[in-house]
N, C-alpha and C positions, 0 to 999 in steps of 0.2 A: 549572550547567554542570560537567561532569566534569573531573577533574584532567588527564586525557589530552588534553582539548580546550583547556585553559588553557595548557599548555606551548607549543604552536605559536603561540598568540596572543601570549604574552609574547615569544617570539623574533621575531615579526613587528614588535611594537612596538619591540623593541631595534634592529632593522634600520632602522625609520623614524627612531628617535632618532639613530642613527649618520649617516644621510643628512642630516638637518636640521642636526646639529652640524657636519658636514663643510662643508656649504654656508655656514653662518654664519661658520665660521672663515675661509674664503676671502673672504667678504664683508667681514669685519672687517679682514683684512689688505690688501685692495685699496687703501683710502685711505692706508695707511702705506707703500706702495711694494712690496708683495708679501709672500709668506709668510716671507721671510727675516727680517722684523721681528717675527715672533711668537716666543714663548718655546719653542714646540714646533711640530712639523709638524701640519697639519690632521688627519692620521690619528689622532693622540693625542687631540685634542679630541673627535673622533667616537667613538673607542673609549671614552673616559671617559663620554660620554653613554650609550652602549650598556650599559656596566657599571652606571651609576647606574639605568638603566631595568630591567635584567634581574635583578641580584643581589637587591635588597630584595624584589622581587615573588616571585622564586623561593624565597627564604627563608620568606616568609609562607606561600606555597603549600605548601611542605614541612611546616612546622609545623602548618598547618591540616589537611592530609591525614593527618598522623600521629596527631592527637588527635581528629579529627572523629568517627570511628566509636565510639570509647570514650565520648565525651561523650554522643552521641546514644543509645547503648545504655544508659548509666546513667540518662538521663532517661526512657527508655521503661520500664525496669525499675521505676523509682521511681513511675511512673504506675499501675502495677498495684495492685489491691486488696491491703491488708496481709496478708490471709490467703493470698494466692497468691504472695507473695514467695519466691524460691528460697532453699533452705537451704544449698546448696553451689554451688561453681563449676560442677560438672558439670550440675546442674539448671538453673542460669542459662543455660548454653550451650544446653541443649535447648530452653528457652523462647524464647531469642533466635532459634534456628534455625527454630522454628515461626512466630514473628512475621515473620521475614525471608521465609520461603516464602509466607506469606499475602500480604505486601506485594508480592512479585514475581509473584503470580498462579499460582504452581506448586502451591498447596495450596488446596483448597476450604474456604472459611471456614464453610460450613454445618455441618461436622462438628467444629468447635472451639468452645470456650467464648467468650462474648461479650467477656470481657476480653482475649482473644488477638486477636480481630478489631479491637477498639478500639485496642489497642496497635499493631497493624499499620497502621491509618490514621494514628496519631500518628507512627510511624516514617517513613511515606511523606511526610507533611507536613514533618517535621523535616529529612529529607534534601533535599527540594526547597528549603526556606528556606535551609538551610546551603549548598547548591550555588549559589544565586543570590547570597547575601551574599558567599560566597567569591569568585565571579567579579567582583563589583563592587569588592570590596576589593583584589584583586590587580591589576585593570586600573587602579584609581585610584592605587595605589602606583607602578605602572610609569609612568603618565603624569606623576605628580608628580616622580618621580626624573628622568625625561627632561627635564621642564621646568626643573628646578633646574640640571641640567648644561648645558642650552642657554643659560640666562641667565649661566652662568659662563664662557662662551667670551669670553676677553679677551686682549689681547696680553701683559699682564704676568703671566699665570697659566701656570705650568709644568705643562701637562697630562701631559707625558711622565713626570715624576716621580710624579704621582698615579696614572697607569695602572700603572707598574712596581711601585709600592708595593702597589696593590690586587692585582695578579697575584701578587706575592710572598706576600701573605697567603693568597690562594686556594690556591696551591701548598702552603703550609705546612699549611693546613687539610686538604687532601687527604691529605698525608703523615701528619698526625696521625690522620685518620680511619682510614687503613689500619692504623696501629699500634694504635689503640684497638680496632679490630675484631678484630685478631689476639689482643690481650690479653683481649677479652671472650669470644672463642671458647675460649681456653685456660682462662679462669676458670670459665666455665659447665661445661665438660667436667670440670674439676677438682672442682667441687662435687658433680656427679653421681657421680664416681668415689669421693669420700669417702663418699657415701651407700651405694655398693656395698660398700665395705670395712667399713661398719658391720654388714653382713649376712654377708659372707664374709671370713674372715681373709686378709690380704695374702700370708701365707706359702703358703696353699693356692692362691691365684691365681698366684703367681709360680713356684712349684715343683711344682705338681700336674701329674700326667702323664695326667689323664683330663679330657676336656671333654664334658659333657653337661648343658647349661643347662635342659633341660626339667624344670620344677618343677610339682608338682600344686597345684591350687587349695586343696584342703583338706589339713590337716596329717595326717589319718589315711589318705590315699591312698598307694598304692604309688608310690615314686619322688618323694616329697615333697621330698627333698633332692637338688639337682642337683650335678654335679661341675663345677668352674670352674678346672681346671688349664690354664694358657695355653701350656704347653710344646708340646703337639701342634700348636697353631695356628702358633706361630712356627717350629717345625720345618718344617711344610708350606710356610709363606711363604718361608723361606730356601731350601728345596729347589727350589721352582718358580722363584724368582728367580735362583738360581744356574744352573739349566739354561738359562733365558732369556738370561742374560748370557754364558754359554759359547757360545751361538749368535750373539748380536748383536754382541759386542765384536770377535771376529776378523773376522766378515764385514763389519761396518760400518767397522772401522778399515782393513782391507785395501782395501775399496772406496774409501774416502776417499783413501788413498795413491795408488791407481791413477788416480783421477779428477783429483787435484791435480797429480801429478808425471809421469805416464806417458801418460795418455789424450790424444788429439788434441781440438781444440776441437769438432769435429763429434761425436765419440764422447761427450765430456763433456755436450754439450747434449742428447744423446739418453738417456744412462743416468741422469744425476742426476734429471731429472723423474720417470722411472719409479720410481726408488728412493723419492723423496719421496711418490709416490702411495700407498705402503704406509701412511703415517701418516694418510691421509684415509679409509681403509676403516673402517667402523664395527666396534667390537669384537664386536658380536653376530655379524657375518659371520665374523670369525676364530673365534668360538666354534662356529659351525656347521661350519666347515671342520675344526676340531680334533675335534669330536664325531663327525662323519659320515665323515671321511676319514682323519685322522692316527691317532686312537685305534684304529679297527679294523685299520689297517695294522700298528701296533705290536703289537697282540694276536696277529695272525696270524704276524708275523715272530718273536715270542717263542715261539709254539707250534712253529714249524718247527725251532727250536734246542733244544727241550725245556724251555723256561721258561714260567712262568705269569705272564700280565700281566692286570691288571684292565681292564675295559671303559672305566673312567675312571681315567686314570693321571696322575701328576705329569709324566711324560715328555712325554705328548701336549700338556698345557697349556704346559709350559715351552718346547717346540720352537716351537709356534705363537706364543707370546708373544715369543720371541726374534726371530721374523720380523717381528712387529709393531713392535718397538722398534729394528730395524736403522736406520731413517731418523734416529732421534735421535742415534745414534752417528756415522753416516756424514756427515750434513749438517753437524753442528757440527764434527766433526774436519776435514772438507774445508775449511770456512771458516777454521778456525784454521791449518791447514797453508798454505792459499793466502795468509794474512795475513803469513806470515814474509817479511821483506824479501828481495827478489831479490838484493840485494848479498851476502847471506850465501851464497846458492847460487853466485853467480859467484866469490866468494872461495875457496870450497871446491873448485870445479872448477878454478880457476886454480892451486891448489896441487897438482893432480894426482889428487885424489880422484875416484872414479867416481860415477855418479849414485846408485847404491845406497849407497855409503859416505856420500855427502852426506846422503842421507835418514836414515840411521841415526845418524850422528855429529853432524849440525848441525841439520837441520830438525826431526826428531822431539824432541830435547831442548828446542828453542825452543818447540814447540807443545804440550809435555806438559801444562802447566796447563790449557789449553783442552780438550785431549783428555780429561783426567780429569773436567773439568766435564761434558762430553757423556756420559761413562760414568755419572756420578752421576745425571744427568737420566734416562738410560735405566733405571738401577736404581730410582729413585723411581717411574717409570712402571710398572715391573714389580711393585713391592711394592704399588702401589695398584690394580692391575687386579683386576676382580671378575668380569665376564661370562665371560671365557674359562675362568676357574677353575671357575665354577659349571657350565658346560656340558661341560667336558672332564675336570676332576679330581674333581668331585663335592663333597659336603658332609660326608663322613666325616672326623672328626678323629682320624686314625690317627697314632700316634707311630712313624714309620718313616723310614729313610733310603733305602729302596728306591724308585727312580723309577718302577717298574712298578706300585706300589700306588696306591690312591686316597687322596688327602689333601685338605685344605682350607686356607684362608689366613685371616688376621685380618680382612681387608676383607670377605671373603665372609660370615663369621660376623656382622660388624657389620650388613651389609645384611639378613641373614636374621633377626636378632634384632629389627630395627626395622621389618620389613614388616608391614603391616596395623595394626589397632587394638590398641595395646599399653597396658598399665597401667604407668605410670612409677613404680611403687612396689614392684616386685618385683625380686628379684636377677637374674632372667633378662634383663629389659630393661636394668637398670642396668649389667649386665656389658658391654654394647656400649660404654658410655662409658669403662669401665675399659680395654677393648681399644683404644679410640681414644687414650686418654691414654698408654698404654704404647707404642703405635705412634708417637705424636708424639715421645716421649722418645728412642726408638731412632733415629728419623729425624734428630732434632736431633744426637744423638751422632755419627751417621754423617757429617753435614755438618761438624761440628767437626773430626773426624779428616781428612776430605777437605781442609778448608782448611789444616790443618797440612801435609798432603802437598803441596798446591799451593805453599805458601810455601817449603817445603824445596827444591823442584825448580824454582822460578821463577828465571829468569835475565833480566837486563836487557840489551837490545840497542839499539845506536844506529841 
């Protein structure tokens, strides 16, 4: 049985265990004078039974699913004749791919050696046995857990404490998993970055003004040494992000102020959903709009005033990206402004301040930390955008501050470097990890600075 089919089965068994334990707890409480004589409510006895049924079974299922393929593949490879054993990981992957395709019926076994077809039969048999044994083991553990919890329904047992302790441990495990996942991502990117710096000096990467990672396969070919200066990429990233924020921050912030303080309820209920719809439009649609409408308009407008604009410019990408991130600023700022206590507005107006003065002197300072948070979220969205830049700004790594020129960003280059089949032993591919690590560090520093700004201007209100 497949893992995807076992998951709903375990959940059904957990529901059954919940129901049986709930009924048993009420039956146990009936001779004692009601549920008030139990150490916990029937709900907690039932929840404990469901947890005992589901958690051990799901843990076994996750462990089994995580190691099942590797164990079976190791057994299949070991069953091959010694003279056909793979000499490298790449060759082993190719052999396993052939065996899997034969077992799945997508490859004709008549054109392959007999040891491949024999291994395919073994693979199919091992997968069937593993699936059956996995299903039996998981169901058995779920039933045993539910039975144990059912027998432990007693008036003197505090099921509430057991359930809360279990849930606390589950929440801690989830939080620890999130932290460990983040640490693992950073560590893996850091290792690949160190491999890149073994091939390219860090000074060339950080201070180089030319980016051309195309390297030749043979050392005697022309262009065998690429250029890995990151300054043009970060210049393009900052230029497009700055243009986007110049559009999104004023429009989003003023829209939020109008919706929160000046608009009627009918107007607010109409305009706010329309603004938030901008966040649901796919970025590829924004890219088409930028490439087919905004970029030609900017080029023609520049030509009318005697200026030259590229068909793919930073200005086109930045303007459309700014429209895209307006909801991030407006929605968060609107929520923050609306959350300011009404008593502060009433007090300011009672002292003779106008509505505009109340907004500038009272409400805006109180909402400033939240507004900054919304702007930072919009900035992070702009820095991480890829599709709009690819379609509207191009891939040219030009070191320029002219918004009418074609530029590229860090994220676009990362996507470009990792597209297709790549050899993870070349400076070209490893440079993507170095870009990712540098972008992570810059974003982290930006968040630290933002936190200091928020703490500086944060005010406490009763």
